Wavefront OBJ file of the C-alpha trace (Angstrom):
o trace
v -32.624 -60.229 -33.063
v -30.866 -61.019 -36.342
v -27.657 -61.880 -34.510
v -29.481 -64.330 -32.250
v -31.161 -66.016 -35.227
v -27.870 -66.164 -37.082
v -26.128 -67.739 -34.118
v -28.968 -70.214 -33.671
v -28.777 -71.091 -37.368
v -25.038 -71.630 -37.110
v -25.503 -73.948 -34.121
v -28.197 -75.928 -35.933
v -25.990 -76.178 -39.041
v -23.021 -77.427 -36.983
v -25.232 -80.013 -35.254
v -26.523 -81.233 -38.631
v -22.983 -81.599 -39.973
v -21.931 -83.595 -36.911
v -24.988 -85.852 -37.152
v -24.369 -86.418 -40.863
v -20.713 -87.308 -40.236
v -21.689 -89.733 -37.470
v -24.320 -91.357 -39.695
v -21.884 -91.772 -42.584
v -19.285 -93.279 -40.245
v -21.868 -95.725 -38.882
v -22.879 -96.759 -42.413
v -19.261 -97.312 -43.473
v -18.540 -99.380 -40.361
v -21.646 -101.519 -40.904
v -21.007 -102.076 -44.626
v -17.273 -102.708 -44.528
v -16.198 -106.264 -43.738
v -14.604 -106.877 -40.370
v -10.945 -107.754 -40.197
v -11.432 -110.709 -37.845
v -14.242 -112.202 -39.924
v -12.228 -112.167 -43.159
v -9.244 -114.033 -41.714
v -9.513 -117.802 -41.411
v -9.047 -119.215 -37.913
v -5.878 -121.194 -37.427
l 1 2 3 4 5 6 7 8 9 10 11 12 13 14 15 16 17 18 19 20 21 22 23 24 25 26 27 28 29 30 31 32 33 34 35 36 37 38 39 40 41 42
C-alpha cells in the first residue's frame, strides 16, 4: 500500500510542477510586451 501511495504522490507532484510551469509561462507571455506592438508600422 505504501508503494501505491508513494507512486500516487509522485504523480501528483509531477502534475503540480507541470501546472506551475505552464502558469508561469502564461504570466510571462501576458506581461512581456509583444514584438509586433513595440515596432512602429512603416
